[in-house]
DSSP file (Angstrom, degrees, kcal/mol; ACC not computed):
  #  RESIDUE AA STRUCTURE BP1 BP2  ACC     N-H-->O    O-->H-N    N-H-->O    O-->H-N    TCO  KAPPA ALPHA  PHI   PSI    X-CA   Y-CA   Z-CA
    1    1 A X              0   0    0      0, 0.0     2,-0.3     0, 0.0     0, 0.0   0.000 360.0 360.0 360.0 140.2  -51.6    2.6   -0.3
    2    2 A X        -     0   0    0      2,-0.1    28,-0.1     1,-0.1     0, 0.0  -0.611 360.0-153.6 -84.6 144.6  -49.5    2.0   -3.3
    3    3 A X  S    S+     0   0    0     -2,-0.3    36,-2.4    27,-0.0     2,-0.4   0.180  74.4  86.7-100.5  15.7  -50.9   -0.3   -6.0
    4    4 A X  E     -a   39   0A   0     34,-0.2     2,-0.5    36,-0.1    36,-0.2  -0.969  62.1-160.3-117.9 132.0  -47.4   -1.1   -7.2
    5    5 A X  E     -a   40   0A   0     34,-2.4    36,-3.3    -2,-0.4     2,-0.7  -0.943   8.7-149.1-112.4 127.8  -45.3   -4.0   -5.6
    6    6 A X  E     -a   41   0A   0     -2,-0.5    36,-0.2    34,-0.2     2,-0.1  -0.851  15.6-139.7 -93.5 117.0  -41.5   -3.9   -6.1
    7    7 A X        -     0   0    0     34,-2.8    37,-0.3    -2,-0.7     4,-0.1  -0.488  26.4-107.4 -70.8 150.0  -40.0   -7.4   -6.2
    8    8 A X        -     0   0    0      2,-0.2    -1,-0.1    -2,-0.1    38,-0.1  -0.158  26.4-103.5 -72.9 170.1  -36.8   -7.8   -4.4
    9    9 A X  S    S+     0   0    0     36,-0.2    37,-3.0     1,-0.2    38,-2.0   0.813 111.8  48.3 -64.3 -30.9  -33.4   -8.3   -6.0
   10   10 A X  E     +d   47   0B   0     36,-0.2     2,-0.5    35,-0.2    -2,-0.2  -0.932  57.6 166.8-114.3 113.4  -33.4  -12.0   -5.2
   11   11 A X  E     +d   48   0B   0     36,-3.5    38,-1.6    -2,-0.6    41,-0.5  -0.667  38.7 117.3-124.6  76.5  -36.6  -13.9   -6.1
   12   12 A X  S >> S-     0   0    0     -2,-0.5     3,-2.0    36,-0.2     4,-2.0  -0.755  84.7 -80.7-134.4 177.8  -35.3  -17.5   -5.7
   13   13 A X  T 34 S+     0   0    0      1,-0.3     4,-0.4    -2,-0.3    35,-0.0   0.763 125.3  60.8 -53.1 -31.7  -36.2  -20.5   -3.5
   14   14 A X  T 34 S+     0   0    0      1,-0.2    -1,-0.3     2,-0.1     4,-0.1   0.692 120.6  21.2 -73.1 -21.5  -34.0  -19.0   -0.7
   15   15 A X  T <> S+     0   0    0     -3,-2.0     4,-2.1     2,-0.1     3,-0.4   0.449  94.5  97.8-125.2  -3.7  -36.0  -15.8   -0.4
   16   16 A X  H  X S+     0   0    0     -4,-2.0     4,-3.6     1,-0.2     5,-0.1   0.850  79.7  56.2 -61.6 -37.2  -39.5  -16.7   -1.9
   17   17 A X  H  > S+     0   0    0     -4,-0.4     4,-2.0     2,-0.2    -1,-0.2   0.917 110.4  46.0 -67.1 -39.4  -41.3  -17.4    1.4
   18   18 A X  H  > S+     0   0    0     -3,-0.4     4,-1.5     1,-0.2    -1,-0.2   0.957 116.0  44.8 -62.5 -50.9  -40.4  -13.9    2.7
   19   19 A X  H  X S+     0   0    0     -4,-2.1     4,-3.2     1,-0.2     5,-0.3   0.882 109.6  58.1 -61.7 -39.1  -41.4  -12.3   -0.5
   20   20 A X  H  X S+     0   0    0     -4,-3.6     4,-3.1     1,-0.2     5,-0.3   0.929 104.3  50.2 -54.5 -49.7  -44.6  -14.4   -0.6
   21   21 A X  H  X S+     0   0    0     -4,-2.0     4,-1.6     1,-0.2    -1,-0.2   0.884 115.7  41.0 -60.5 -41.6  -45.8  -13.2    2.7
   22   22 A X  H  X S+     0   0    0     -4,-1.5     4,-2.0     2,-0.2    -1,-0.2   0.872 117.0  49.0 -83.5 -33.3  -45.4   -9.5    1.9
   23   23 A X  H  X S+     0   0    0     -4,-3.2     4,-3.2     2,-0.2     5,-0.2   0.942 112.1  46.2 -60.6 -48.6  -46.7   -9.9   -1.7
   24   24 A X  H  X S+     0   0    0     -4,-3.1     4,-2.5    -5,-0.3    -2,-0.2   0.893 113.8  49.2 -69.4 -35.2  -49.8  -11.8   -0.9
   25   25 A X  H  X S+     0   0    0     -4,-1.6     4,-2.0    -5,-0.3    -1,-0.2   0.945 113.9  46.3 -58.9 -49.4  -50.6   -9.3    2.0
   26   26 A X  H  X S+     0   0    0     -4,-2.0     4,-3.0     1,-0.2     5,-0.2   0.913 112.5  50.1 -62.1 -45.9  -50.1   -6.4   -0.2
   27   27 A X  H  X S+     0   0    0     -4,-3.2     4,-2.7     1,-0.2     5,-0.2   0.909 108.7  51.9 -60.4 -43.8  -52.2   -8.0   -3.1
   28   28 A X  H  X S+     0   0    0     -4,-2.5     4,-1.5    -5,-0.2    -1,-0.2   0.938 114.6  42.8 -59.3 -45.7  -55.1   -8.8   -0.8
   29   29 A X  H  X S+     0   0    0     -4,-2.0     4,-1.0     1,-0.2    -2,-0.2   0.914 116.4  45.8 -63.0 -46.3  -55.2   -5.2    0.5
   30   30 A X  H >X S+     0   0    0     -4,-3.0     4,-1.3     1,-0.2     3,-0.7   0.908 111.3  52.1 -67.0 -40.7  -54.8   -3.6   -2.8
   31   31 A X  H 3< S+     0   0    0     -4,-2.7    -1,-0.2     1,-0.3    -2,-0.2   0.822 106.9  54.0 -65.8 -32.7  -57.3   -5.8   -4.6
   32   32 A X  H 3< S+     0   0    0     -4,-1.5    -1,-0.3    -5,-0.2    -2,-0.2   0.767 112.0  45.4 -70.3 -26.2  -59.9   -5.0   -1.9
   33   33 A X  H << S+     0   0    0     -4,-1.0     2,-0.3    -3,-0.7    -2,-0.2   0.621 120.3  24.0 -93.6 -17.8  -59.3   -1.2   -2.5
   34   34 A X     <  -     0   0    0     -4,-1.3    -1,-0.1    -5,-0.1     4,-0.1  -0.972  50.3-149.8-146.5 158.0  -59.4   -1.1   -6.3
   35   35 A X  S    S+     0   0    0     -2,-0.3     2,-0.1     2,-0.1    -1,-0.1   0.322  71.4 109.1-105.9   3.1  -60.7   -3.1   -9.3
   36   36 A X  S    S-     0   0    0      1,-0.1    -2,-0.1    -3,-0.0    29,-0.1  -0.490  84.9 -93.1 -69.7 143.1  -57.8   -1.9  -11.3
   37   37 A X        -     0   0    0     -2,-0.1    29,-0.3     1,-0.1     2,-0.2  -0.333  44.7-117.1 -58.9 143.0  -55.1   -4.4  -12.3
   38   38 A X  E     - b   0  66A   0     27,-2.5    29,-2.4    -3,-0.1     2,-0.4  -0.582  22.5-130.8 -83.7 144.5  -52.2   -4.4   -9.8
   39   39 A X  E     -ab   4  67A   0    -36,-2.4   -34,-2.4    -2,-0.2     2,-0.5  -0.781  20.4-173.0 -98.3 134.0  -48.8   -3.4  -10.9
   40   40 A X  E     -ab   5  68A   0     27,-2.6    29,-1.9    -2,-0.4    30,-0.7  -0.990   9.2-155.3-126.4 126.6  -45.8   -5.5  -10.1
   41   41 A X  E     +ab   6  70A   0    -36,-3.3   -34,-2.8    -2,-0.5    30,-0.2  -0.879  18.6 176.3-103.0 129.1  -42.3   -4.3  -10.9
   42   42 A X  E >   + b   0  71A   0     28,-3.5     3,-1.5    -2,-0.5    30,-1.4   0.097  45.5 118.5-110.7  17.9  -39.5   -6.7  -11.4
   43   43 A X  T 3  S+     0   0    0     28,-0.3    30,-0.2     1,-0.3    28,-0.1   0.727  77.3  44.4 -57.2 -27.6  -36.9   -3.9  -12.4
   44   44 A X  T 3  S+     0   0    0    -37,-0.3     2,-0.4    -3,-0.2    -1,-0.3   0.415  80.3 123.1-101.3   3.8  -34.6   -4.7   -9.5
   45   45 A X    <   +     0   0    0     -3,-1.5    30,-0.4     1,-0.2    29,-0.4  -0.505  24.9 165.4 -73.6 120.8  -34.6   -8.5   -9.8
   46   46 A X        +     0   0    0    -37,-3.0     2,-0.4    -2,-0.4   -36,-0.2   0.616  69.6  30.8-106.0 -18.7  -31.0   -9.8  -10.2
   47   47 A X  E     +d   10   0B   0    -38,-2.0   -36,-3.5     2,-0.0     2,-0.3  -0.978  67.7 163.8-145.9 128.7  -31.7  -13.4   -9.5
   48   48 A X  E     +d   11   0B   0     -2,-0.4     2,-0.3   -38,-0.2   -36,-0.2  -0.989   5.5 175.3-144.2 144.5  -34.9  -15.4  -10.2
   49   49 A X     >  -     0   0    0    -38,-1.6     4,-1.8    -2,-0.3     3,-0.5  -0.796  52.8 -77.2-138.3-176.2  -35.8  -19.1  -10.4
   50   50 A X  H  > S+     0   0    0     -2,-0.3     4,-2.4     1,-0.2     5,-0.1   0.835 125.9  58.3 -55.2 -33.7  -38.9  -21.2  -10.9
   51   51 A X  H  > S+     0   0    0      2,-0.2     4,-1.6     1,-0.2    -1,-0.2   0.904 106.1  49.8 -65.2 -40.1  -40.0  -20.7   -7.3
   52   52 A X  H  > S+     0   0    0    -41,-0.5     4,-1.1    -3,-0.5    -1,-0.2   0.916 113.0  44.1 -63.9 -44.0  -40.0  -16.9   -7.9
   53   53 A X  H  X S+     0   0    0     -4,-1.8     4,-2.0     1,-0.2    -1,-0.2   0.829 110.1  57.0 -71.6 -33.4  -42.1  -17.1  -11.0
   54   54 A X  H  X S+     0   0    0     -4,-2.4     4,-1.5    -5,-0.2    -1,-0.2   0.859  99.5  59.8 -65.5 -34.4  -44.4  -19.7   -9.4
   55   55 A X  H  < S+     0   0    0     -4,-1.6     4,-0.3     2,-0.2    -1,-0.2   0.892 106.0  47.4 -58.9 -43.8  -45.1  -17.1   -6.6
   56   56 A X  H >< S+     0   0    0     -4,-1.1     3,-1.8     1,-0.2     4,-0.3   0.926 108.9  54.2 -61.9 -45.4  -46.4  -14.7   -9.3
   57   57 A X  H >< S+     0   0    0     -4,-2.0     3,-1.7     1,-0.3     4,-0.3   0.813  95.6  68.3 -63.0 -27.9  -48.6  -17.4  -10.8
   58   58 A X  G >< S+     0   0    0     -4,-1.5     3,-1.1     1,-0.3     4,-0.4   0.627  79.1  78.3 -66.4 -11.7  -50.1  -18.1   -7.5
   59   59 A X  G X >S+     0   0    0     -3,-1.8     5,-1.4    -4,-0.3     3,-1.3   0.789  82.4  68.0 -62.4 -28.1  -51.8  -14.7   -7.6
   60   60 A X  G X 5S+     0   0    0     -3,-1.7     3,-1.3    -4,-0.3    -1,-0.2   0.806  88.9  62.8 -61.3 -29.6  -54.3  -16.4  -10.0
   61   61 A X  G < 5S+     0   0    0     -3,-1.1    -1,-0.2    -4,-0.3    -2,-0.2   0.706 104.8  47.2 -67.5 -16.8  -55.5  -18.5   -7.0
   62   62 A X  G < 5S-     0   0    0     -3,-1.3    -1,-0.3    -4,-0.4    -2,-0.2   0.423 113.9-122.8 -98.7   1.4  -56.6  -15.3   -5.5
   63   63 A X  T < 5 +     0   0    0     -3,-1.3     2,-0.5     1,-0.2    -3,-0.2   0.894  56.1 158.3  56.8  42.6  -58.2  -14.2   -8.8
   64   64 A X      < -     0   0    0     -5,-1.4    31,-1.0   -27,-0.0     2,-0.5  -0.848  37.1-142.3 -99.8 125.0  -56.1  -11.1   -8.9
   65   65 A X  E     + C   0  94A   0     -2,-0.5   -27,-2.5    29,-0.2     2,-0.3  -0.780  35.6 157.8 -88.3 131.3  -55.5   -9.2  -12.2
   66   66 A X  E     -bC  38  93A   0     27,-3.6    27,-2.1    -2,-0.5     2,-0.3  -0.927  23.8-159.5-146.9 165.1  -52.0   -7.9  -12.4
   67   67 A X  E     -b   39   0A   0    -29,-2.4   -27,-2.6    -2,-0.3     2,-0.4  -0.996  26.0-112.9-149.5 152.1  -49.4   -6.8  -14.8
   68   68 A X  E     -b   40   0A   0     19,-0.6   -27,-0.2    22,-0.4     3,-0.1  -0.703  25.7-177.3 -86.5 131.2  -45.7   -6.3  -14.9
   69   69 A X  E     +     0   0A   0    -29,-1.9     2,-0.3    -2,-0.4   -28,-0.2   0.713  69.8   8.7-101.7 -22.9  -44.8   -2.7  -15.2
   70   70 A X  E     -b   41   0A   0    -30,-0.7   -28,-3.5     2,-0.0    -1,-0.4  -0.983  64.6-170.0-153.3 143.8  -41.0   -3.0  -15.4
   71   71 A X  E     -b   42   0A   0     -2,-0.3   -28,-0.3   -29,-0.2     2,-0.1  -0.999  17.7-131.9-138.5 142.1  -38.6   -6.0  -15.8
   72   72 A X     >  -     0   0    0    -30,-1.4     4,-2.5    -2,-0.4     5,-0.2  -0.385  34.9-105.6 -79.8 170.0  -34.9   -6.4  -15.5
   73   73 A X  H  > S+     0   0    0      1,-0.2     4,-2.6     2,-0.2     5,-0.2   0.887 121.2  52.3 -60.8 -40.9  -33.0   -8.4  -18.1
   74   74 A X  H  > S+     0   0    0    -29,-0.4     4,-1.9     2,-0.2    -1,-0.2   0.867 111.3  46.1 -67.5 -38.5  -32.6  -11.3  -15.8
   75   75 A X  H  > S+     0   0    0    -30,-0.4     4,-2.3   -33,-0.2    -2,-0.2   0.939 112.8  51.6 -71.6 -47.3  -36.4  -11.5  -15.1
   76   76 A X  H  X S+     0   0    0     -4,-2.5     4,-2.1     1,-0.2    -2,-0.2   0.929 109.9  47.7 -53.3 -49.4  -37.1  -11.1  -18.8
   77   77 A X  H  X S+     0   0    0     -4,-2.6     4,-2.7     1,-0.2    -1,-0.2   0.901 110.3  53.3 -61.1 -40.6  -34.8  -13.9  -19.7
   78   78 A X  H  X S+     0   0    0     -4,-1.9     4,-2.0     1,-0.2     6,-0.2   0.892 108.0  50.0 -59.2 -41.3  -36.3  -16.2  -17.0
   79   79 A X  H  <>S+     0   0    0     -4,-2.3     5,-3.6     1,-0.2     6,-0.3   0.912 113.0  46.6 -66.6 -40.6  -39.8  -15.6  -18.3
   80   80 A X  H ><5S+     0   0    0     -4,-2.1     3,-1.0     4,-0.2     5,-0.2   0.899 112.3  49.9 -63.8 -40.6  -38.7  -16.5  -21.8
   81   81 A X  H 3<5S+     0   0    0     -4,-2.7    -1,-0.2     1,-0.2    -2,-0.2   0.841 114.3  43.9 -69.3 -33.3  -36.8  -19.5  -20.7
   82   82 A X  T 3<5S-     0   0    0     -4,-2.0    -1,-0.2    -5,-0.2    -2,-0.2   0.308 119.2-105.6 -95.6   8.3  -39.8  -20.9  -18.6
   83   83 A X  T < 5S+     0   0    0     -3,-1.0     3,-0.2    -4,-0.2    -3,-0.2   0.785  87.9 117.6  74.8  25.0  -42.4  -20.1  -21.3
   84   84 A X    > < +     0   0    0     -5,-3.6     3,-1.4    -6,-0.2     4,-0.3  -0.135  21.7 124.9-114.9  38.6  -43.9  -17.1  -19.6
   85   85 A X  T >>  +     0   0    0     -6,-0.3     3,-2.0     1,-0.3     4,-1.0   0.783  63.0  73.7 -68.1 -24.5  -43.1  -14.5  -22.2
   86   86 A X  H 3> S+     0   0    0      1,-0.3     4,-2.1    -3,-0.2    -1,-0.3   0.770  86.2  65.8 -62.5 -21.3  -46.9  -13.6  -22.3
   87   87 A X  H <4 S+     0   0    0     -3,-1.4   -19,-0.6     1,-0.2    -1,-0.3   0.822 104.5  44.3 -61.7 -29.1  -46.3  -12.0  -18.9
   88   88 A X  H <4 S+     0   0    0     -3,-2.0    -2,-0.2    -4,-0.3    -1,-0.2   0.700 118.3  41.4 -88.7 -17.4  -44.1   -9.5  -20.7
   89   89 A X  H  < S+     0   0    0     -4,-1.0     2,-0.7    -3,-0.1    -2,-0.2   0.737  99.5  75.1-100.0 -27.1  -46.4   -8.9  -23.6
   90   90 A X     <  -     0   0    0     -4,-2.1   -22,-0.4    -5,-0.2     3,-0.1  -0.787  58.0-165.3 -95.9 111.5  -49.9   -8.7  -21.9
   91   91 A X  S    S+     0   0    0     -2,-0.7     2,-0.5     1,-0.2    -1,-0.2   0.758  83.5  39.4 -72.5 -23.4  -50.4   -5.5  -20.0
   92   92 A X  S    S+     0   0    0    -25,-0.1     2,-0.5     2,-0.0    -1,-0.2  -0.946  79.7 169.0-129.9 114.6  -53.4   -6.8  -18.2
   93   93 A X  E     -C   66   0A   0    -27,-2.1   -27,-3.6    -2,-0.5     2,-0.8  -0.963  33.4-150.0-134.8 134.4  -53.0  -10.3  -17.0
   94   94 A X  E >   -C   65   0A   0     -2,-0.5     3,-2.3   -29,-0.3     6,-0.4  -0.907  22.5-147.1 -98.1 113.4  -54.9  -12.6  -14.7
   95   95 A X  T 3  S+     0   0    0    -31,-1.0    -1,-0.2    -2,-0.8   -35,-0.1   0.814  92.2  53.1 -56.8 -32.5  -52.2  -14.9  -13.5
   96   96 A X  T 3  S+     0   0    0    -32,-0.3    -1,-0.3   -37,-0.1   -31,-0.1   0.489  84.6 110.0 -84.3   0.7  -54.4  -17.9  -13.1
   97   97 A X  S X> S-     0   0    0     -3,-2.3     4,-1.1     1,-0.1     3,-0.7  -0.310  83.1-110.0 -76.9 162.8  -55.8  -17.8  -16.6
   98   98 A X  H >> S+     0   0    0      1,-0.3     4,-0.8     2,-0.2     3,-0.6   0.875 118.0  60.3 -58.0 -41.2  -54.9  -20.4  -19.2
   99   99 A X  H 34 S+     0   0    0      1,-0.2     3,-0.4     2,-0.2    -1,-0.3   0.858 107.3  42.9 -54.6 -42.3  -52.9  -17.8  -21.0
  100  100 A X  H <4 S+     0   0    0     -3,-0.7    -1,-0.2    -6,-0.4    -2,-0.2   0.638 114.4  48.5 -87.7 -15.6  -50.6  -17.2  -18.1
  101  101 A X  H <<        0   0    0     -4,-1.1    -1,-0.2    -3,-0.6    -2,-0.2   0.424 360.0 360.0-107.4   2.7  -50.0  -20.8  -17.1
  102  102 A X     <        0   0    0     -4,-0.8    -1,-0.2    -3,-0.4    -2,-0.1   0.545 360.0 360.0 -69.3 360.0  -49.2  -22.3  -20.6
């Protein structure tokens, strides 16, 4: 099993439920198999909104440590716009921590 999840090109309210199902299933399995932070790649994201970023924040409810390994320009800009730039700077991030939800 891979410990890297590739986010889809569209991470918006229109696609987030489908992505949610696959991301959370992957995260549960991967977290059960390793104590290492899980890798999430946003390199292919071409469209993202608050719903998509909220999905990543929800990993904190599962107490899963994760980090972004690659981001597209669109994803990076969305993180900066919504005050989530620490996701881009912190290599090991627990999404539910104070740091990640500020």
